[in-house]
C-alpha positions as CSV (number, residue, x, y, z in Angstrom):
1,M,102.8,-151.7,50.6
2,D,100.6,-154.4,48.9
3,D,100.8,-154.4,45.5
4,A,97.1,-154.8,44.1
5,V,94.1,-153.2,44.9
6,D,91.0,-155.0,43.7
7,V,88.6,-151.6,43.3
8,T,85.6,-154.1,42.7
9,K,85.6,-154.6,46.7
10,L,86.2,-151.1,47.9
11,P,83.7,-149.8,50.2
12,D,81.5,-146.4,49.0
13,T,83.7,-144.3,51.0
14,I,86.6,-145.1,48.6
15,R,86.5,-144.0,45.0
16,P,89.1,-145.0,42.5
17,L,89.6,-142.1,40.2
18,G,92.3,-143.5,38.0
19,D,96.0,-143.2,38.0
20,E,96.6,-144.7,41.5
21,I,94.4,-142.0,43.1
22,F,91.7,-142.8,45.6
23,A,89.2,-140.0,47.1
24,I,88.2,-141.1,50.6
25,D,85.4,-140.1,52.5
26,T,86.5,-139.1,56.0
27,K,83.1,-139.2,57.5
28,M,83.5,-135.5,59.4
29,A,81.4,-136.4,62.8
30,G,80.6,-139.5,61.2
31,Y,78.7,-138.3,58.3
32,E,79.3,-138.8,54.8
33,T,79.9,-136.5,51.7
34,I,81.4,-133.3,53.7
35,T,85.3,-134.0,53.7
36,S,87.6,-135.6,51.0
37,S,90.8,-136.8,51.6
38,Y,93.1,-138.2,48.4
39,L,95.6,-141.0,48.3
40,I,98.3,-140.7,45.3
41,R,99.4,-144.5,45.6
42,T,102.6,-144.4,44.1
43,E,106.1,-145.7,45.1
44,R,106.3,-142.6,47.6
45,P,102.6,-142.5,48.8
46,C,101.2,-139.3,49.4
47,V,97.9,-138.3,51.2
48,I,96.3,-134.6,50.8
49,E,94.2,-133.7,53.3
50,T,93.5,-135.6,56.7
51,G,90.2,-134.2,57.9
52,T,89.5,-133.9,61.6
53,A,90.9,-135.5,64.4
54,G,87.9,-137.7,64.6
55,S,88.4,-138.8,61.1
56,A,91.8,-139.9,61.7
57,P,91.0,-143.4,62.3
58,V,88.6,-143.6,59.3
59,L,91.4,-142.4,57.5
60,R,93.8,-144.8,58.5
61,D,91.7,-147.6,58.0
62,A,90.7,-146.6,54.5
63,L,94.4,-146.5,53.7
64,A,94.7,-150.0,55.2
65,T,92.3,-151.2,52.8
66,L,94.4,-149.7,50.0
67,G,97.4,-151.7,51.1
68,I,98.9,-148.5,52.9
69,G,100.5,-150.0,56.5
70,G,101.6,-147.9,59.1
71,S,105.1,-148.0,57.7
72,D,104.3,-146.8,54.0
73,L,103.4,-143.7,53.7
74,A,106.1,-141.1,52.7
75,T,104.0,-137.8,52.9
76,V,101.1,-136.1,54.0
77,V,100.1,-132.7,52.8
78,V,97.2,-130.7,54.1
79,T,96.1,-127.4,51.9
80,H,95.6,-125.2,55.3
81,I,95.2,-125.6,58.7
82,H,91.8,-125.2,59.3
83,L,90.7,-128.1,61.3
84,D,88.4,-129.8,58.7
85,H,91.3,-130.1,56.5
86,A,94.3,-130.9,59.1
87,G,92.7,-131.5,62.4
88,G,94.0,-135.2,62.3
89,I,97.5,-134.4,61.2
90,G,98.8,-135.0,64.7
91,D,97.0,-138.2,64.9
92,I,97.7,-139.5,61.5
93,A,101.6,-138.6,62.1
94,S,101.6,-140.9,65.0
95,M,100.0,-143.7,63.0
96,F,102.3,-143.5,60.2
97,P,105.9,-142.6,61.8
98,N,107.8,-142.3,58.4
99,A,105.5,-139.7,57.0
100,E,106.8,-136.2,56.3
101,L,103.9,-133.5,56.9
102,V,103.6,-130.8,54.3
103,V,102.2,-127.5,55.1
104,H,102.3,-124.1,54.0
105,E,105.3,-122.1,55.6
106,R,102.3,-119.8,57.1
107,G,100.8,-122.8,58.9
108,A,103.7,-124.7,60.3
109,R,104.3,-123.5,63.4
110,H,100.7,-124.1,64.3
111,L,101.0,-127.8,63.5
112,A,104.2,-128.0,66.2
113,D,102.2,-125.9,68.5
114,P,98.3,-126.0,67.7
115,S,97.2,-124.4,71.2
116,R,96.7,-121.2,69.7
117,L,94.9,-122.5,66.9
118,M,92.7,-124.6,69.3
119,R,91.8,-121.8,71.4
120,S,90.7,-119.6,68.7
121,A,88.7,-122.5,67.2
122,R,87.0,-122.9,70.7
123,M,85.9,-119.4,70.9
124,V,84.1,-119.5,67.5
125,W,82.7,-123.2,67.8
126,G,82.4,-123.6,71.6
127,D,81.0,-126.7,72.2
128,H,80.8,-128.0,68.9
129,L,84.3,-128.1,68.8
130,D,84.3,-131.3,70.3
131,T,81.7,-133.0,68.3
132,L,82.6,-131.7,64.8
133,F,86.5,-131.5,65.3
134,G,88.2,-133.1,68.3
135,E,91.5,-131.9,69.4
136,M,94.5,-131.3,67.2
137,R,97.4,-133.1,68.4
138,P,101.0,-131.6,68.3
139,T,103.3,-132.7,65.7
140,E,107.1,-133.3,65.8
141,A,108.7,-129.9,64.4
142,T,111.5,-132.1,62.7
143,R,108.8,-134.0,60.7
144,I,107.2,-130.8,59.2
145,R,108.0,-129.6,56.0
146,A,107.0,-126.1,55.0
147,I,106.3,-125.2,51.4
148,T,105.1,-122.0,49.0
149,T,104.8,-121.8,45.2
150,D,106.8,-123.8,43.1
151,D,107.9,-126.1,45.8
152,E,107.6,-130.0,44.9
153,I,106.7,-133.1,46.7
154,N,108.4,-136.3,45.2
155,L,105.9,-139.1,44.4
156,G,108.5,-141.5,43.1
157,A,109.3,-142.6,39.7
158,G,109.5,-138.8,38.5
159,R,105.8,-138.0,39.6
160,R,105.7,-135.1,41.7
161,L,102.8,-132.3,43.1
162,T,104.0,-128.9,42.8
163,A,102.8,-126.2,45.2
164,H,100.9,-122.9,44.2
165,Y,100.2,-120.4,46.8
166,S,96.4,-119.7,46.8
167,P,95.0,-117.3,49.6
168,G,92.1,-115.4,50.0
169,H,90.0,-118.5,51.8
170,A,93.1,-118.4,54.4
171,K,96.6,-117.0,54.5
172,H,98.2,-120.3,54.9
173,H,96.3,-121.9,51.7
174,V,98.2,-124.0,49.1
175,S,96.9,-125.9,46.0
176,L,98.9,-128.8,44.2
177,V,99.2,-129.9,40.8
178,D,99.7,-133.7,40.1
179,S,102.6,-133.3,37.1
180,D,101.6,-137.1,35.7
181,T,97.3,-136.4,35.6
182,G,97.4,-132.7,35.4
183,D,94.6,-132.8,38.8
184,L,94.8,-129.5,40.8
185,Y,94.0,-130.2,44.4
186,V,92.1,-126.8,45.2
187,G,91.3,-127.4,49.2
188,D,88.8,-124.5,49.9
189,A,90.2,-121.9,47.2
190,A,87.5,-122.4,44.6
191,G,85.0,-122.8,47.2
192,V,82.8,-125.7,48.0
193,Y,81.0,-128.1,45.7
194,N,77.7,-129.9,46.1
195,P,78.2,-133.5,44.4
196,Y,74.4,-133.9,44.6
197,T,73.4,-131.0,42.7
198,A,76.7,-129.8,41.1
199,D,76.4,-126.2,42.5
200,I,79.5,-124.5,44.3
201,R,79.3,-121.9,46.6
202,P,82.2,-119.7,48.3
203,A,84.1,-120.5,51.4
204,T,84.7,-116.7,52.7
205,P,85.5,-117.3,56.7
206,P,86.7,-114.8,58.9
207,P,89.5,-113.5,59.4
208,D,91.4,-114.2,56.6
209,F,89.1,-113.7,53.5
210,D,90.2,-111.2,51.0
211,L,88.3,-110.9,47.8
212,A,91.1,-109.6,45.5
213,T,93.6,-112.6,46.6
214,A,90.6,-114.8,46.2
215,L,89.9,-113.6,42.8
216,E,93.6,-113.9,41.9
217,S,93.9,-117.7,43.3
218,L,90.8,-118.6,40.7
219,R,92.5,-116.8,38.0
220,L,96.0,-118.8,38.8
221,F,94.1,-122.1,38.5
222,T,92.4,-121.1,35.2
223,D,96.2,-120.3,34.1
224,I,97.0,-123.7,35.0
225,G,94.6,-125.4,33.1
226,P,94.0,-128.3,35.1
227,Q,92.4,-131.7,34.0
228,R,90.2,-132.2,37.1
229,L,89.6,-130.0,40.5
230,M,89.8,-132.1,43.4
231,F,87.7,-130.4,46.1
232,S,88.2,-131.4,49.6
233,H,84.3,-130.4,50.1
234,F,83.6,-132.5,48.2
235,G,85.1,-135.0,45.4
236,A,86.5,-134.5,42.0
237,V,85.0,-132.3,39.1
238,D,85.9,-133.0,35.5
239,E,83.9,-129.4,34.2
240,V,86.9,-127.5,35.1
241,E,86.1,-124.3,33.2
242,A,82.6,-124.0,33.9
243,T,83.4,-124.7,37.5
244,L,85.9,-121.6,38.0
245,E,84.0,-119.7,36.3
246,R,81.0,-120.7,38.3
247,S,83.4,-120.2,41.5
248,V,84.0,-116.5,40.4
249,A,80.3,-115.7,39.7
250,E,79.1,-117.0,43.0
251,L,82.1,-115.3,44.9
252,H,80.5,-111.6,43.2
253,A,77.2,-112.3,44.0
254,W,77.7,-113.2,47.9
255,V,79.8,-110.2,48.4
256,E,77.9,-107.8,46.3
257,T,75.0,-108.9,48.1
258,V,76.6,-108.5,51.5
259,R,78.2,-104.8,50.4
260,E,74.5,-103.7,49.4
261,A,73.3,-105.0,52.8
262,H,76.4,-103.3,54.5
263,G,75.4,-100.1,52.8
264,T,72.4,-99.7,54.3
265,S,72.6,-101.1,57.8
266,D,75.8,-102.7,59.8
267,D,73.6,-105.4,61.3
268,L,74.7,-108.8,60.3
269,D,71.7,-110.5,60.9
270,H,70.2,-108.0,57.9
271,A,73.1,-109.0,55.5
272,I,72.3,-112.5,56.2
273,A,68.7,-112.4,55.6
274,M,69.5,-110.9,52.3
275,V,71.9,-113.5,51.1
276,R,69.2,-116.1,52.1
277,E,66.6,-114.2,50.0
278,Q,68.8,-113.1,47.0
279,V,72.0,-115.7,46.7
280,M,70.5,-119.1,48.2
281,T,67.8,-118.9,45.7
282,R,70.7,-119.6,43.1
283,Y,71.4,-123.1,44.2
284,Q,69.4,-126.4,43.3
285,P,67.1,-127.9,46.2
286,M,69.1,-131.4,47.4
287,P,67.5,-134.5,46.2
288,E,65.4,-136.8,48.5
289,D,68.3,-139.0,49.1
290,A,71.1,-136.5,50.0
291,P,71.7,-137.0,54.0
292,K,70.4,-134.3,55.4
293,E,72.3,-134.5,58.3
294,S,75.8,-133.7,56.1
295,Q,74.4,-131.0,54.7
296,Q,73.4,-129.5,58.2
297,V,77.2,-130.3,59.1
298,L,78.4,-128.7,55.8
299,D,76.4,-125.6,56.6
300,H,78.1,-125.1,60.0
301,L,81.5,-125.2,58.1
302,S,80.6,-122.8,55.3
303,G,77.0,-121.9,55.5
304,V,75.5,-118.3,55.3
305,E,76.6,-117.0,58.9
306,T,80.0,-118.3,58.6
307,N,80.4,-116.8,54.9
308,V,78.4,-113.5,55.4
309,S,80.6,-112.9,58.7
310,G,84.0,-113.3,56.5
311,I,83.0,-111.0,54.0
312,T,81.5,-108.6,56.5
313,H,84.9,-108.6,58.4
314,W,86.7,-108.1,55.2
315,L,84.5,-105.1,54.4
316,E,85.2,-103.7,57.5
317,R,88.9,-103.8,57.0
318,V,88.4,-102.2,53.8
319,K,87.0,-99.3,55.2
320,E,89.8,-98.8,57.8
321,E,92.4,-99.0,55.2
322,Q,90.5,-96.4,53.3
323,R,90.2,-94.2,56.5
324,A,93.6,-94.4,57.1
325,A,94.8,-93.6,53.7
326,A,92.7,-90.6,53.5
327,A,94.0,-89.5,57.3
328,E,97.5,-89.6,55.6
329,G,96.7,-87.8,52.4
């Protein structure tokens, strides 16, 4: 590993955040400000999030710019196995053969054999899958480490990441706290942060979204008291308390609107229309210089249709559980 990095010569897609932390724009589908990876450049260099399979070469080249060669990377952690976060892990594993691959225990088998995950993703995304994500390659099972709450990742010199199970968005989601900085890597558990407007919207995709566990994860984040929130979509945020409060408020706004729509009609399009009319107006318009294509891709990932579908799926599951409980009673 090269000892020094001249931060004045880094490209715009690599942002130094202090304490040997660098945010790397992995340029999903070729567009900026959608997915962020983070390098913690310590004795045991660690990457958090790989981005998609298509982003793997982008991440590799960024790491080389930061002095991390093929034999240098010690650890790769993904917060969860959705393809915009972990789709490139098999490719990165082959590019960095000494790295240990770390994931929540519920996601480990899908990294070793991503065939089921890819089949499900193709059913959802169809022809867009290849353009947006690419194909997740398998990772050698012997290189995968499965973790859960309180497990630690050694960064060297006494520095470590501590894992916290944080479902709600996905059952295989962990968040990570840096012992030296207090930074909290939130994945998608706190939603999607818009760096252009400072707005935040929830990420509630099917099939795993669950309101109670999502809110519990946000309460956990508040209890942790982090110094910064490191969003995978997109960037580092200093205003921790206000951002987490906004995450809770937006989650309630989306869920209550879909619940209201669901109470009058089971039509998904009706709920989508109500959210567009009642919720999307809460957000600031994008500035003129913001890349419109990037926003369009992000809307595919965590837009109205995806979020409403996840909330609707959860509401239907709640109804089934209530019917089953009533039948037993």
